[in-house]
C-alpha positions in Angstrom: 50.5 25.2 86.0 52.2 23.4 83.0 50.3 22.9 79.8 50.5 19.6 77.9 50.9 19.5 74.2 47.4 20.1 72.7 45.9 20.5 69.2 43.2 22.8 68.1 41.8 23.6 64.6 43.6 26.4 62.8 41.3 28.8 60.8 43.9 30.2 58.5 47.6 29.7 58.0 50.3 31.5 55.9 54.0 32.3 55.8 56.2 35.0 57.3 57.6 38.1 55.5 59.8 41.1 56.2 58.6 44.5 57.4 59.4 47.4 55.1 61.4 50.4 56.1 58.8 52.6 54.6 56.2 51.3 57.0 58.5 51.9 60.0 59.1 55.4 58.8 55.4 56.0 58.6 54.9 54.8 62.2 57.7 57.1 63.4 56.2 60.2 61.7 54.8 62.9 64.0 51.1 62.8 64.7 49.0 65.3 62.7 46.8 66.2 65.7 47.2 66.5 69.5 44.0 67.1 71.5 43.7 70.4 73.2 42.7 68.9 76.6 45.1 67.0 78.8 44.5 64.5 81.7 46.8 65.6 84.5 47.7 63.5 87.6 50.3 63.4 90.3 53.0 60.7 90.5 56.0 60.2 92.9 58.1 61.9 90.2 55.8 64.9 90.0 52.7 66.0 88.1 52.4 64.7 84.5 49.8 65.0 81.7 48.5 62.9 78.7 46.4 64.4 75.9 43.0 62.9 75.5 39.6 63.1 73.7 36.4 62.6 75.7 32.7 62.9 75.1 32.4 65.0 78.2 34.5 66.7 80.8 36.2 64.3 83.3 36.1 66.8 86.2 32.4 67.7 86.3 29.9 65.5 88.1 28.1 63.2 85.6 25.4 61.2 87.4 24.0 60.1 84.1 27.0 58.1 83.1 26.7 54.3 83.7 29.4 53.0 81.3 32.8 54.3 80.4 34.6 53.1 77.2 38.3 53.8 77.0 39.8 53.3 73.5 43.5 53.2 73.0 44.9 54.0 69.6 47.4 52.0 67.5 51.1 52.5 66.8 50.5 55.6 64.7 49.0 57.3 67.8 46.1 58.8 65.7 43.8 59.4 68.7 41.3 61.5 66.7 40.6 58.6 64.4 40.2 56.3 67.3 37.8 58.7 69.0 35.7 59.1 65.9 35.5 55.3 65.6 34.2 55.2 69.2 31.6 57.9 68.5 30.5 56.0 65.4 30.2 52.7 67.2 28.3 54.4 70.1 25.9 55.9 67.6 25.2 52.6 65.9 24.7 51.0 69.3 22.3 53.8 70.3 24.7 54.5 73.2 25.9 58.0 72.2 24.8 60.5 74.8 22.8 57.8 76.7 24.8 57.0 79.8 28.0 56.3 78.0 31.3 58.2 78.3 33.9 57.7 75.5 37.5 58.4 76.4 40.6 58.1 74.2 44.1 58.9 75.7 47.1 59.7 73.4 50.5 58.1 74.1 52.9 60.5 72.3 56.6 59.8 71.5 59.6 62.1 71.3 59.0 62.7 67.5 55.5 64.1 68.3 56.8 66.5 71.0 59.5 67.8 68.6 56.7 68.6 66.0 54.1 70.1 68.4 54.6 72.8 71.0 53.2 71.2 74.1 53.5 71.9 77.9 56.6 70.4 79.5 54.6 68.1 81.7 53.2 66.1 78.8 54.5 62.5 78.8 56.4 61.2 75.8 57.8 57.7 75.1 60.6 56.3 73.0 59.1 54.9 69.8 56.2 52.7 70.6 57.5 51.5 74.0 54.2 52.7 75.6 52.4 49.7 74.1 54.3 47.3 76.5 54.0 49.5 79.7 57.5 50.9 79.6 58.3 54.1 81.5 58.1 57.4 79.6 61.4 59.0 78.4 60.3 62.4 79.7 59.4 64.4 81.8 59.2 61.5 84.3 59.6 57.7 84.1 55.9 57.1 84.3 54.7 53.8 82.9 51.9 53.8 80.4 50.2 51.3 82.8 50.3 54.0 85.4 48.4 56.3 83.0 45.7 53.7 82.7 45.6 53.3 86.5 45.1 57.0 86.9 42.3 57.1 84.3 40.5 54.2 85.9 40.9 55.8 89.4 39.3 59.0 88.0 36.4 57.0 86.5 36.0 55.3 89.9 35.7 58.6 91.7 32.1 58.5 93.0 32.0 62.3 93.4 32.2 62.6 89.6 30.6 59.3 88.4 28.3 58.2 91.2 26.3 55.8 89.0 29.1 54.2 86.9 28.7 50.4 86.7 31.0 49.3 83.9 34.4 50.3 82.6 35.5 48.9 79.2 39.2 49.2 78.3 39.7 48.5 74.6 42.4 48.7 72.1 43.1 47.7 68.5 46.5 46.6 67.2 49.2 48.3 69.4 46.3 49.5 71.5 45.3 45.8 71.9 48.8 45.0 73.0 48.8 47.5 75.9 45.3 46.5 76.9 46.2 42.7 77.0 49.3 43.3 79.1 47.5 45.8 81.3 44.7 43.3 81.9 47.4 40.9 83.3 49.4 43.3 85.5 47.3 46.5 85.9 45.4 47.7 88.9 42.0 48.4 87.2 40.3 45.4 88.8 41.4 46.4 92.3 40.5 50.1 91.8 37.1 49.3 90.3 36.1 46.5 92.7 36.4 48.8 95.7 33.6 50.9 94.1 31.5 48.0 92.9 32.4 48.7 89.2 32.8 45.9 86.6 35.8 46.0 84.3 36.0 44.5 80.8 39.1 44.3 78.6 38.6 44.2 74.8 41.7 43.1 72.9 41.4 43.5 69.2 43.9 42.2 66.6 47.2 42.7 68.5 50.5 41.6 67.0 51.5 39.6 70.2 50.4 38.5 73.6 52.1 37.9 77.0 52.7 34.1 77.5 53.3 32.7 81.0 55.6 29.8 80.3 57.9 28.5 77.6 55.3 26.8 75.4 54.6 28.3 72.0 52.4 27.2 69.1 53.6 25.0 66.3 51.5 25.3 63.1 51.2 22.2 60.9 48.6 20.4 58.9 46.1 23.2 59.6 46.3 22.6 63.3 48.0 24.2 66.3 50.1 22.2 68.8 51.9 23.5 71.8 55.4 22.6 72.9 58.4 24.2 74.7 60.1 26.7 72.5 63.7 26.2 71.6 65.4 29.2 73.2 68.5 28.9 71.0 66.3 30.1 68.1 65.4 33.3 70.0 67.0 33.7 73.5 64.7 36.6 74.4 61.4 34.8 73.4 60.2 34.7 77.0 61.3 38.2 77.9 58.8 41.1 78.2 56.6 41.8 76.3 56.4 38.2 75.1 57.0 36.5 78.5 57.3 37.5 82.1 61.1 37.8 82.2 62.7 41.3 82.6 59.4 43.2 82.8 59.3 47.0 83.0 59.6 48.9 86.3 55.9 48.9 86.8 56.0 45.1 87.0 59.4 44.7 88.7 58.6 47.1 91.5 56.0 45.0 93.1 52.9 45.0 90.8 53.5 41.3 90.3 54.6 39.4 93.3 53.5 35.9 92.2 53.2 35.1 88.5 51.0 32.0 89.0 48.5 33.9 91.1 48.6 36.8 88.5 47.9 34.4 85.7 45.1 32.7 87.6 43.5 36.0 88.3 43.9 37.1 84.6 42.1 33.9 83.5 39.1 34.9 85.5 38.9 38.5 84.2 36.3 39.6 81.7 38.5 39.6 78.6 37.2 39.5 75.1 39.6 38.8 72.2 38.3 40.2 68.9 39.9 38.8 65.8 39.2 39.8 62.2 39.1 36.7 60.1 40.9 38.6 57.2 43.7 39.9 59.5 45.8 37.1 58.1 48.5 39.0 56.1 52.0 37.9 57.1 53.3 40.9 55.0 51.3 43.5 56.9 53.6 46.5 57.5 52.7 46.8 61.2 52.9 43.2 62.1 55.6 42.3 64.7 58.3 40.5 62.8 60.7 40.1 65.7 61.7 36.5 66.7 59.6 36.9 69.8 56.6 37.9 67.8 57.2 35.1 65.2 57.4 32.6 67.9 53.7 33.2 68.6 52.6 32.5 65.0 52.7 33.7 61.4 50.1 36.6 61.5 47.6 38.2 63.9 44.7 35.8 63.3 46.8 32.7 64.0 48.5 34.3 67.0 45.2 35.2 68.6 43.7 31.8 68.0 46.8 30.1 69.4 46.9 32.3 72.5 43.3 31.8 73.4 43.7 28.0 73.1 47.0 28.1 75.1 45.5 30.1 78.0 42.2 28.1 78.1 44.1 24.8 78.1 46.0 26.0 81.2 42.7 27.1 82.9 40.0 24.7 81.9 38.0 25.9 84.9 37.7 29.2 86.6 37.7 30.7 83.1 36.0 33.9 82.2 37.4 34.9 78.8 35.9 34.9 75.3 37.1 34.7 71.7 35.0 36.4 69.0 35.6 36.4 65.2 34.7 39.4 63.1 34.0 37.9 59.6 35.7 39.4 56.6 37.5 42.2 58.5 41.2 42.7 58.2 43.4 45.2 60.2 40.9 48.0 60.8 39.9 49.5 64.1 36.9 51.1 62.6 35.5 48.0 61.0 36.3 45.9 64.1 34.6 48.1 66.7 31.6 49.0 64.5 30.9 45.4 63.6 28.1 43.5 65.5 30.8 41.7 67.6 32.5 45.1 68.3 29.2 46.6 69.4 28.4 43.6 71.6 31.8 43.8 73.2 32.0 47.5 73.8 28.4 48.3 74.6 26.6 44.9 75.2 24.5 45.8 72.1 23.1 43.0 70.1 24.7 39.6 70.1 27.9 37.9 68.9 28.7 34.2 69.1 31.6 33.2 71.3 34.0 30.6 69.9 
């Protein structure tokens, strides 16, 4: 489905800036903590493991659990901080220990494994390639999307969670990036539907999104228009993770057979985009400054508004996605997920207006 040029109001607009080498170095620093427990599962390449934090054991029957909230960390891989945010949000919502399981996996990179003595089967990626579903560097080429598949499959195991009704997959920043792409190409819906379980995806303040054609936003006069992007400005603008071309092995090996059907299915999924209205800094050290990222807009708030408008214009009907603004919050997972809109999105607690 081709989209026509359309205009929507733009909440905030600003200019681009360069990312600092100091910020990059901080992202590549080893994590300070690795959880003691690991989620282990089998793949065609052999058994592998991913560290995780959880509010209860994943292998013991838990008939009291009706909702599982999976939180994915940001680019610094600080899973302990993400898990504490989840606990804090659950406590505010009155959901802690009341039928809710909190789960936070950790996607390590090679720097982390060099700094922490961990079992040989623990997966590790190159840099932050896990955020786009790329295969791990070692010990097996397992996609981060396969990890999410395995976690969802475990949550759908009725012998362990006989009364689970809802799975919420959520992420902030780089975590929002992996959740957005996974919502498009992952197997969560298929796995959960077989057990009558609803899946929701909460995408908070990511740096970029997966577009389905060559249209990109043009920002002018406090409005957003859409038009075909000039490839000469950035030849890889439509390549993964910004577009469907040259996707990772998880996608290329048959997960996506028909992109139009995949896009149509994605438009009907329960996806909530959470945008902090103060996440409007074009100089933010963790903002994607690549030409593919810049093609989507000047900063996270504008990119999120534009993407929602783009996808909704392509799917005016059979649409099941929502956009929610979190007032006065910048790039903070804690403030986003503990806000009224965060609580409504993760736990269906209280109310939040949809845009």
